[in-house]
Kinemage of the C-alpha trace (Angstrom):
@kinemage 1
@onewidth
@group {chain A} dominant
@subgroup {mainchain}
@vectorlist {calphas} color= white
{ca met a 1} P -39.371 -30.872 48.674
{ca phe a 2} L -36.090 -29.437 49.944
{ca asp a 3} L -35.232 -28.965 53.575
{ca leu a 4} L -33.145 -26.229 55.166
{ca phe a 5} L -29.957 -28.237 54.667
{ca thr a 6} L -30.281 -28.619 50.891
{ca pro a 7} L -27.389 -26.818 49.113
{ca lys a 8} L -28.268 -23.598 47.337
{ca trp a 9} L -27.028 -24.890 43.972
{ca lys a 10} L -29.458 -27.818 44.157
{ca lys a 11} L -32.397 -25.503 44.917
{ca glu a 12} L -31.464 -23.247 41.981
{ca ala a 13} L -31.110 -26.252 39.677
{ca ala a 14} L -34.538 -27.535 40.717
{ca leu a 15} L -36.048 -24.120 39.954
{ca leu a 16} L -34.350 -24.189 36.551
{ca val a 17} L -35.974 -27.576 35.855
{ca lys a 18} L -39.385 -26.066 36.656
{ca gly a 19} L -38.602 -23.072 34.458
{ca gly a 20} L -37.668 -25.312 31.550
{ca gln a 21} L -40.853 -27.335 31.925
{ca lys a 22} L -42.953 -24.161 32.089
{ca phe a 23} L -41.255 -22.803 28.950
{ca leu a 24} L -42.004 -26.065 27.201
{ca asn a 25} L -45.668 -26.039 28.239
{ca tyr a 26} L -46.227 -22.393 27.265
{ca lys a 27} L -44.362 -22.441 23.950
{ca arg a 28} L -44.958 -26.009 22.747
{ca asp a 29} L -47.284 -24.844 19.972
{ca leu a 30} L -44.528 -22.546 18.620
{ca leu a 31} L -41.701 -25.122 18.792
{ca ser a 32} L -40.699 -27.696 16.208
{ca ser a 33} L -40.740 -31.346 17.271
{ca asp a 34} L -36.894 -31.445 17.190
{ca arg a 35} L -36.690 -28.481 19.566
{ca val a 36} L -39.245 -30.062 21.912
{ca asp a 37} L -37.203 -33.298 22.039
{ca glu a 38} L -33.987 -31.347 22.658
{ca ile a 39} L -35.456 -29.369 25.574
{ca val a 40} L -36.893 -32.544 27.107
{ca ser a 41} L -33.455 -34.141 26.831
{ca arg a 42} L -31.740 -31.126 28.502
{ca ile a 43} L -34.253 -31.215 31.360
{ca asp a 44} L -33.621 -34.957 31.888
{ca asp a 45} L -29.848 -34.358 31.922
{ca leu a 46} L -30.223 -31.660 34.585
{ca lys a 47} L -32.417 -33.903 36.731
{ca lys a 48} L -29.784 -36.672 36.561
{ca thr a 49} L -26.979 -34.358 37.685
{ca ile a 50} L -29.091 -33.111 40.605
{ca lys a 51} L -29.765 -36.685 41.661
{ca ala a 52} L -26.075 -37.597 41.316
{ca gly a 53} L -25.035 -34.613 43.463
{ca asp a 54} L -22.412 -33.463 40.953
{ca lys a 55} L -22.307 -29.674 41.318
{ca glu a 56} L -20.036 -28.951 38.337
{ca ala a 57} L -21.975 -31.243 35.997
{ca cys a 58} L -25.201 -29.682 37.255
{ca glu a 59} L -23.980 -26.161 36.453
{ca glu a 60} L -22.984 -27.246 32.952
{ca ala a 61} L -26.320 -28.996 32.355
{ca gly a 62} L -28.085 -25.863 33.550
{ca lys a 63} L -26.179 -23.697 31.066
{ca gln a 64} L -27.067 -26.111 28.264
{ca leu a 65} L -30.780 -25.995 29.205
{ca arg a 66} L -30.816 -22.179 29.312
{ca ala a 67} L -29.058 -21.892 25.951
{ca thr a 68} L -31.393 -24.410 24.326
{ca cys a 69} L -34.504 -22.576 25.572
{ca glu a 70} L -33.144 -19.146 24.574
{ca asn a 71} L -32.275 -20.330 21.052
{ca ala a 72} L -35.421 -22.378 20.571
{ca leu a 73} L -37.367 -19.387 19.238
{ca pro a 74} L -34.782 -17.117 17.579
{ca arg a 75} L -37.442 -14.791 16.168
{ca tyr a 76} L -39.420 -14.605 19.382
{ca lys a 77} L -38.938 -11.409 21.362
{ca ala a 78} L -39.709 -11.581 25.068
{ca pro a 79} L -42.333 -9.019 26.136
{ca ser a 80} L -41.090 -5.912 27.915
{ca ala a 81} L -41.866 -5.228 31.547
{ca val a 82} L -44.496 -2.681 30.466
{ca ala a 83} L -46.180 -5.204 28.151
{ca glu a 84} L -46.211 -7.851 30.875
{ca asn a 85} L -47.764 -5.402 33.363
{ca val a 86} L -50.413 -4.362 30.839
{ca glu a 87} L -51.197 -8.028 30.223
{ca val a 88} L -51.552 -8.679 33.956
{ca phe a 89} L -53.792 -5.594 34.259
{ca phe a 90} L -56.148 -6.777 31.528
{ca val a 91} L -56.241 -10.306 32.923
{ca ala a 92} L -57.226 -8.816 36.278
{ca ile a 93} L -60.009 -6.820 34.592
{ca val a 94} L -61.314 -9.941 32.851
{ca ile a 95} L -61.310 -11.850 36.150
{ca ala a 96} L -63.093 -8.962 37.911
{ca leu a 97} L -65.728 -8.771 35.168
{ca gly a 98} L -66.219 -12.508 35.379
{ca ile a 99} L -66.730 -12.348 39.140
{ca arg a 100} L -69.164 -9.435 38.689
{ca ala a 101} L -71.109 -11.231 35.980
{ca tyr a 102} L -71.501 -14.567 37.733
{ca tyr a 103} L -70.770 -14.265 41.454
{ca leu a 104} L -70.657 -10.842 43.129
{ca gln a 105} L -71.915 -7.454 41.978
{ca pro a 106} L -71.375 -4.141 43.770
{ca phe a 107} L -74.488 -2.033 44.318
{ca lys a 108} L -74.721 1.508 45.680
{ca ile a 109} L -77.851 2.313 47.708
{ca pro a 110} L -79.263 5.596 46.408
{ca thr a 111} L -82.227 6.211 48.735
{ca gly a 112} L -83.149 5.940 52.403
{ca ser a 113} L -85.824 3.264 51.889
{ca met a 114} L -83.844 0.650 53.858
{ca gln a 115} L -82.778 2.809 56.780
{ca pro a 116} L -81.694 2.209 59.451
{ca thr a 117} L -80.676 -1.269 58.199
{ca leu a 118} L -78.735 0.272 55.309
{ca asn a 119} L -78.053 3.907 54.470
{ca gly a 120} L -78.997 5.712 51.311
{ca ile a 121} L -77.693 9.112 50.216
{ca val a 122} L -78.844 11.670 52.759
{ca gly a 123} L -78.184 15.413 52.947
{ca his a 124} L -77.772 17.251 56.254
{ca pro a 125} L -78.143 21.049 55.935
{ca thr a 126} L -76.403 23.444 58.325
{ca asp a 127} L -76.859 27.150 58.939
{ca ser a 128} L -73.211 28.074 58.718
{ca thr a 129} L -69.861 26.770 57.504
{ca asp a 130} L -68.626 27.391 61.043
{ca glu a 131} L -70.093 23.986 61.800
{ca phe a 132} L -67.756 22.349 59.265
{ca pro a 133} L -64.759 20.521 60.764
{ca ala a 134} L -61.184 21.320 59.734
{ca leu a 135} L -60.030 20.052 56.331
{ca pro a 136} L -58.040 17.059 57.689
{ca met a 137} L -61.146 15.907 59.551
{ca gln a 138} L -63.268 16.377 56.416
{ca trp a 139} L -60.852 14.168 54.477
{ca ala a 140} L -60.943 11.542 57.231
{ca gln a 141} L -64.749 11.561 57.266
{ca lys a 142} L -64.827 11.227 53.490
{ca ala a 143} L -62.733 8.050 53.766
{ca thr a 144} L -64.587 6.508 56.720
{ca his a 145} L -68.140 7.787 56.224
{ca gly a 146} L -68.247 8.755 52.534
{ca arg a 147} L -69.150 12.257 53.694
{ca asn a 148} L -68.923 15.290 51.409
{ca tyr a 149} L -69.163 18.856 52.674
{ca val a 150} L -70.845 21.309 50.332
{ca asp a 151} L -71.277 25.076 50.332
{ca leu a 152} L -72.911 26.264 47.112
{ca val a 153} L -73.643 30.004 47.178
{ca leu a 154} L -74.413 32.210 44.177
{ca asp a 155} L -71.753 34.856 43.521
{ca ser a 156} L -74.129 36.886 41.324
{ca asp a 157} L -77.789 37.110 40.316
{ca lys a 158} L -78.777 34.059 38.279
{ca thr a 159} L -81.798 32.777 36.347
{ca leu a 160} L -82.417 29.078 35.854
{ca arg a 161} L -82.428 28.078 32.212
{ca ser a 162} L -85.919 27.310 30.968
{ca gln a 163} L -85.565 23.645 29.999
{ca asn a 164} L -84.268 20.909 32.334
{ca pro a 165} L -82.121 23.227 34.474
{ca ile a 166} L -81.500 20.565 37.134
{ca val a 167} L -79.890 17.447 35.643
{ca glu a 168} L -78.772 14.347 37.524
{ca ser a 169} L -76.097 12.074 36.030
{ca pro a 170} L -73.882 9.173 37.147
{ca phe a 171} L -70.286 9.832 38.178
{ca met a 172} L -67.582 7.129 38.283
{ca his a 173} L -70.305 4.454 38.160
{ca phe a 174} L -71.015 4.399 41.924
{ca phe a 175} L -71.698 8.093 42.505
{ca thr a 176} L -74.249 10.659 41.352
{ca arg a 177} L -73.829 14.338 40.577
{ca thr a 178} L -76.472 16.995 39.899
{ca lys a 179} L -75.843 20.084 37.790
{ca ile a 180} L -77.824 23.306 38.105
{ca his a 181} L -77.772 25.224 34.815
{ca phe a 182} L -78.358 28.955 34.384
{ca thr a 183} L -79.293 31.120 31.407
{ca asp a 184} L -75.829 32.707 31.234
{ca gly a 185} L -74.274 29.329 30.394
{ca thr a 186} L -72.760 28.732 33.829
{ca ser a 187} L -73.608 25.860 36.146
{ca leu a 188} L -73.074 24.609 39.684
{ca thr a 189} L -72.338 20.992 40.584
{ca phe a 190} L -74.010 19.434 43.603
{ca pro a 191} L -72.182 16.272 44.816
{ca gly a 192} L -75.277 14.124 45.168
{ca pro a 193} L -78.587 13.126 43.557
{ca lys a 194} L -81.323 15.545 42.590
{ca ser a 195} L -83.590 14.175 45.327
{ca ala a 196} L -81.112 15.142 48.060
{ca leu a 197} L -80.736 18.639 46.622
{ca met a 198} L -84.462 19.233 46.270
{ca arg a 199} L -85.661 17.512 49.433
{ca asp a 200} L -82.887 17.495 52.024
{ca phe a 201} L -81.415 20.908 51.212
{ca gly a 202} L -84.771 22.519 50.433
{ca phe a 203} L -84.013 23.620 46.864
{ca ala a 204} L -87.558 22.571 45.872
{ca asp a 205} L -88.964 25.165 48.256
{ca leu a 206} L -86.454 27.742 47.049
{ca val a 207} L -87.576 27.484 43.427
{ca lys a 208} L -91.050 26.110 44.214
{ca ser a 209} L -90.561 23.092 41.976
{ca pro a 210} L -93.712 20.916 41.972
{ca asn a 211} L -93.697 17.229 41.054
{ca thr a 212} L -97.283 17.213 39.743
{ca gln a 213} L -99.764 19.597 38.175
{ca glu a 214} L -101.759 19.443 41.408
{ca glu a 215} L -98.719 20.706 43.287
{ca ala a 216} L -98.343 23.478 40.739
{ca met a 217} L -101.903 24.590 41.408
{ca arg a 218} L -101.335 24.451 45.155
{ca tyr a 219} L -98.352 26.747 44.791
{ca gly a 220} L -100.498 29.089 42.740
{ca phe a 221} L -98.367 28.926 39.599
{ca glu a 222} L -101.426 29.124 37.376
{ca his a 223} L -101.801 32.719 38.611
{ca gln a 224} L -98.157 33.584 37.948
{ca gln a 225} L -97.545 32.032 34.551
{ca lys a 226} L -95.198 34.767 33.376
{ca lys a 227} L -92.972 34.557 36.449
{ca thr a 228} L -92.766 31.168 38.055
{ca lys a 229} L -94.817 28.609 36.162
{ca ile a 230} L -93.187 25.186 36.068
{ca ala a 231} L -94.458 22.543 33.673
{ca lys a 232} L -93.516 19.024 32.670
{ca thr a 233} L -93.999 17.345 29.323
{ca val a 234} L -93.352 13.698 28.451
{ca thr a 235} L -92.238 13.216 24.850
{ca pro a 236} L -93.376 10.238 22.713
{ca thr a 237} L -90.065 8.511 23.522
{ca gly a 238} L -90.769 8.741 27.253
{ca lys a 239} L -88.294 11.530 28.000
{ca thr a 240} L -89.425 14.101 30.525
{ca ile a 241} L -88.884 17.772 29.724
{ca glu a 242} L -89.087 19.958 32.796
{ca ala a 243} L -89.665 23.633 32.038
{ca phe a 244} L -88.837 26.422 34.505
{ca tyr a 245} L -89.899 29.943 33.564
{ca asn a 246} L -87.955 32.950 34.870
{ca ile a 247} L -86.840 31.484 38.205
{ca glu a 248} L -84.555 34.252 39.450
{ca leu a 249} L -82.109 33.706 42.288
{ca lys a 250} L -80.299 36.598 43.901
{ca lys a 251} L -76.594 36.931 44.646
{ca gly a 252} L -75.771 35.270 47.961
{ca thr a 253} L -78.554 32.675 47.657
{ca val a 254} L -77.506 29.483 49.423
{ca ile a 255} L -78.187 26.583 47.074
{ca ala a 256} L -76.900 23.931 49.473
{ca arg a 257} L -74.844 24.105 52.654
{ca gly a 258} L -74.036 21.163 54.871
{ca his a 259} L -72.844 17.611 54.323
{ca ile a 260} L -73.984 14.589 52.316
{ca asp a 261} L -73.505 11.045 53.558
{ca thr a 262} L -73.118 8.536 50.769
{ca gly a 263} L -75.212 5.404 50.484
{ca asp a 264} L -73.821 2.045 51.566
{ca leu a 265} L -71.888 0.097 48.937
{ca val a 266} L -72.983 -3.534 49.138
{ca leu a 267} L -71.946 -6.747 47.436
{ca val a 268} L -74.809 -8.731 45.945
{ca asp a 269} L -74.512 -12.522 45.881
{ca lys a 270} L -75.560 -13.414 42.308
{ca phe a 271} L -74.767 -17.093 42.772
{ca ser a 272} L -77.055 -18.378 45.532
{ca tyr a 273} L -80.422 -18.104 43.797
{ca his a 274} L -79.222 -20.582 41.175
{ca phe a 275} L -79.112 -23.241 43.905
{ca arg a 276} L -81.722 -22.201 46.462
{ca thr a 277} L -85.045 -20.412 46.584
{ca pro a 278} L -85.163 -16.868 47.986
{ca thr a 279} L -85.770 -16.765 51.724
{ca arg a 280} L -88.464 -14.648 53.302
{ca gly a 281} L -86.971 -11.940 55.510
{ca glu a 282} L -83.653 -11.492 53.714
{ca val a 283} L -82.476 -8.287 52.044
{ca phe a 284} L -82.334 -8.784 48.291
{ca val a 285} L -81.647 -6.912 45.044
{ca phe a 286} L -83.702 -7.106 41.850
{ca asp a 287} L -83.838 -5.323 38.516
{ca thr a 288} L -86.771 -3.145 37.477
{ca arg a 289} L -87.504 -4.608 34.036
{ca asn a 290} L -91.215 -4.519 33.236
{ca ile a 291} L -92.152 -3.004 36.608
{ca glu a 292} L -93.926 -0.228 34.785
{ca lys a 293} L -95.088 1.832 37.760
{ca ile a 294} L -91.476 2.360 38.851
{ca his a 295} L -90.672 3.866 35.463
{ca gln a 296} L -93.883 5.899 35.372
{ca gln a 297} L -93.060 7.442 38.733
{ca ala a 298} L -89.529 8.261 37.557
{ca arg a 299} L -90.831 9.915 34.385
{ca ser a 300} L -93.243 12.023 36.406
{ca thr a 301} L -90.399 13.431 38.520
{ca gly a 302} L -87.838 13.765 35.742
{ca ser a 303} L -85.358 11.508 37.558
{ca pro a 304} L -83.811 8.227 36.342
{ca ala a 305} L -85.786 5.156 37.436
{ca gly a 306} L -82.802 3.145 38.595
{ca ser a 307} L -82.093 -0.237 37.047
{ca his a 308} L -81.882 -2.045 40.407
{ca tyr a 309} L -83.738 -1.797 43.728
{ca ile a 310} L -82.903 -3.156 47.170
{ca lys a 311} L -85.624 -4.135 49.657
{ca arg a 312} L -86.479 -6.772 52.219
{ca leu a 313} L -88.172 -9.877 50.818
{ca cys a 314} L -91.424 -10.093 52.799
{ca gly a 315} L -93.514 -12.395 50.636
{ca val a 316} L -92.607 -15.525 48.665
{ca pro a 317} L -94.808 -17.283 46.068
{ca gly a 318} L -98.095 -18.349 47.650
{ca asp a 319} L -97.932 -15.887 50.574
{ca ser a 320} L -100.812 -13.612 51.564
{ca leu a 321} L -99.804 -10.433 53.406
{ca gln a 322} L -101.813 -8.059 55.558
{ca leu a 323} L -100.965 -5.052 57.706
{ca lys a 324} L -102.885 -4.739 60.954
{ca ala a 325} L -102.825 -1.607 63.072
{ca gly a 326} L -102.597 -1.986 66.840
{ca asp a 327} L -104.097 0.245 69.500
{ca asp a 328} L -100.990 2.463 69.396
{ca tyr a 329} L -101.108 3.003 65.636
{ca asp a 330} L -100.455 6.642 64.781
{ca asp a 331} L -99.610 7.349 61.166
{ca asp a 332} L -98.625 10.966 61.843
{ca lys a 333} L -96.078 9.878 64.435
{ca gln a 334} L -94.837 7.072 62.185
{ca asn a 335} L -95.900 4.454 64.696
{ca gly a 336} L -96.953 1.857 62.148
{ca ala a 337} L -98.729 -1.448 61.743
{ca met a 338} L -97.655 -5.068 62.156
{ca leu a 339} L -97.149 -7.443 59.219
{ca tyr a 340} L -99.106 -10.696 59.065
{ca ile a 341} L -98.130 -13.442 56.615
{ca asn a 342} L -100.651 -16.183 55.864
{ca gly a 343} L -102.676 -15.087 58.872
{ca glu a 344} L -99.740 -15.259 61.339
{ca leu a 345} L -97.591 -12.450 62.728
{ca ala a 346} L -94.335 -12.418 60.733
{ca ser a 347} L -91.634 -14.297 62.647
{ca glu a 348} L -88.560 -13.649 60.478
{ca ser a 349} L -85.840 -11.815 62.409
{ca gly a 350} L -85.388 -9.018 59.845
{ca ile a 351} L -89.114 -8.281 59.737
{ca gln a 352} L -89.374 -8.529 63.521
{ca lys a 353} L -86.633 -5.914 63.739
{ca val a 354} L -88.694 -3.509 61.628
{ca met a 355} L -91.793 -4.163 63.764
{ca ser a 356} L -89.918 -3.596 67.029
{ca asn a 357} L -90.578 0.169 66.760
{ca glu a 358} L -87.111 0.662 68.298
{ca asn a 359} L -83.651 1.800 67.197
{ca gly a 360} L -84.985 3.912 64.343
{ca tyr a 361} L -87.563 1.420 63.019
{ca his a 362} L -91.219 2.475 62.726
{ca arg a 363} L -93.090 -0.684 61.710
{ca tyr a 364} L -95.080 -0.568 58.436
{ca gln a 365} L -97.244 2.171 56.981
{ca leu a 366} L -100.696 1.232 55.730
{ca asn a 367} L -101.034 2.175 52.066
{ca gly a 368} L -101.402 0.900 48.503
{ca his a 369} L -101.691 -2.853 48.169
{ca leu a 370} L -101.348 -3.095 51.956
{ca ala a 371} L -103.822 -0.390 52.923
{ca ala a 372} L -106.083 -1.109 55.891
{ca gly a 373} L -108.224 -4.191 55.312
{ca arg a 374} L -106.450 -5.240 52.093
{ca thr a 375} L -104.760 -8.574 51.411
{ca phe a 376} L -101.758 -8.654 49.088
{ca lys a 377} L -100.892 -11.989 47.470
{ca ala a 378} L -97.708 -13.230 45.809
{ca arg a 379} L -98.837 -15.717 43.193
{ca lys a 380} L -97.263 -19.033 42.317
{ca ser a 381} L -96.834 -19.675 38.625
{ca asp a 382} L -96.306 -22.773 36.532
{ca thr a 383} L -94.454 -20.645 33.981
{ca pro a 384} L -90.690 -20.572 34.696
{ca gly a 385} L -89.529 -17.176 35.894
{ca phe a 386} L -93.020 -15.856 36.726
{ca asn a 387} L -93.333 -16.692 40.411
{ca glu a 388} L -93.989 -13.505 42.390
{ca tyr a 389} L -92.308 -11.920 45.411
{ca ile a 390} L -93.283 -8.986 47.629
{ca ala a 391} L -90.610 -6.419 48.477
{ca leu a 392} L -90.950 -3.873 51.313
{ca gly a 393} L -88.523 -1.220 52.510
{ca asp a 394} L -87.476 -1.234 56.154
{ca asn a 395} L -88.063 2.535 56.204
{ca ser a 396} L -91.735 1.986 55.428
{ca tyr a 397} L -92.706 5.665 55.658
{ca asn a 398} L -90.136 6.588 53.022
{ca ser a 399} L -90.170 3.608 50.689
{ca phe a 400} L -91.629 3.202 47.205
{ca asp a 401} L -92.046 -0.570 47.172
{ca ser a 402} L -94.443 -3.399 46.322
{ca arg a 403} L -97.263 -1.543 48.050
{ca gly a 404} L -97.054 1.002 45.234
{ca trp a 405} L -95.917 -0.911 42.166
{ca gly a 406} L -96.829 -4.550 42.800
{ca thr a 407} L -94.856 -7.761 42.918
{ca val a 408} L -91.369 -8.671 41.727
{ca lys a 409} L -91.222 -11.466 39.162
{ca glu a 410} L -88.742 -14.289 39.566
{ca tyr a 411} L -86.898 -13.248 36.405
{ca asn a 412} L -86.137 -9.884 38.055
{ca leu a 413} L -84.220 -11.400 40.965
{ca ile a 414} L -80.487 -10.707 41.180
{ca gly a 415} L -79.565 -12.117 44.581
{ca pro a 416} L -79.350 -11.519 48.324
{ca ala a 417} L -77.393 -8.516 49.584
{ca ala a 418} L -74.424 -10.201 51.240
{ca ile a 419} L -71.908 -7.670 52.576
{ca ser a 420} L -71.786 -3.929 53.214
{ca leu a 421} L -68.315 -2.892 52.009
{ca trp a 422} L -68.190 0.855 52.531
{ca pro a 423} L -68.313 3.345 54.187
{ca phe a 424} L -66.617 1.815 57.195
{ca gly a 425} L -68.053 4.281 59.696
{ca ser a 426} L -71.721 3.822 58.796
{ca gly a 427} L -72.202 1.145 61.436
{ca his a 428} L -73.293 -1.353 58.778
{ca trp a 429} L -69.912 -2.693 57.687
{ca gly a 430} L -69.962 -6.484 57.427
{ca phe a 431} L -72.605 -9.117 56.694
{ca ile a 432} L -76.117 -7.812 56.024
{ca lys a 433} L -79.000 -9.182 58.094
């Protein structure tokens, strides 16, 4: 270590010694044994002159070391600045992929099933663009809240193309876009998922798009087959073909007007479950492999199933869950039931928060595997990877979860949701509870 009073020439000489040693370590496999011995000798000479305090001898020894290193590989051409930057860039990518594969994985929440704990993608329609803020404010809100303003209005009469006119696709990995295709070959792009377009902005009502044959009958499409019948067919490969017949939209029709708030971007801890068992009450992420009812439901709506889900872990292997309605239970008012685990009222803080019926929480809705009077069990298994877990959404009245499709197997687990990274203005930034 050098103090503040060490001469500059000594500091530079010491750095040159380190440089020579680094060159030797990095290029040893390319150097002949004679060259290696010569460089080692030059480094020793420079160290001796530094120790002796002889400035002139030190400068000469430094020149000799530089010349020896530069001539050690006469055919070797040092990489250009561009090549070095490209190398650094690819090393950074490899490190990032390694972190993603083994430690932390980003995950974008697509739906509102965990609200108000975490936000999904939600559309907010408005009657007029007069309610839009000025452009600088829109840009600021996009950065802080992930908010996009949209005003899609038809500039001429249009007819939806007959097959799969509304197509959802990923955009830049973390985002989703939906395209609306017309018979004249044109299309409109909606900056969000199909569900937000159809549900939040009311496009389903505009084109009367049913999700099931029963809905089609309720809309009366069987009486208007030539004009507005909508049908769905699942091919042998599992692909859904959605057919729209002669859906005509007039010039000036508002497809979507308002703003869309993006879902929270969270970091998933992929490391912890290798060293501890999942904890009841925590928010966790799992993949949907072999959870067949999730994929059946997706096929029935023509939307992608999603490879990963995020819920609250409410049952661990061996648990028995029940929902019990209190005297104030009112399903229509979303004043739900309380969750009992192994005969006792759930005591975990995250679950207690949902049952508080405050701050946007509405307790749990009775349905499916947790309908009134039913007991839902998460089984223990002696087969590795086959222990079962029960996953429930905090937004129980708008959550497709274990009540509908069953348990999550241990081999599906990814890890606990650790941190909400973005948007900063959602109110959820920081550690997830």
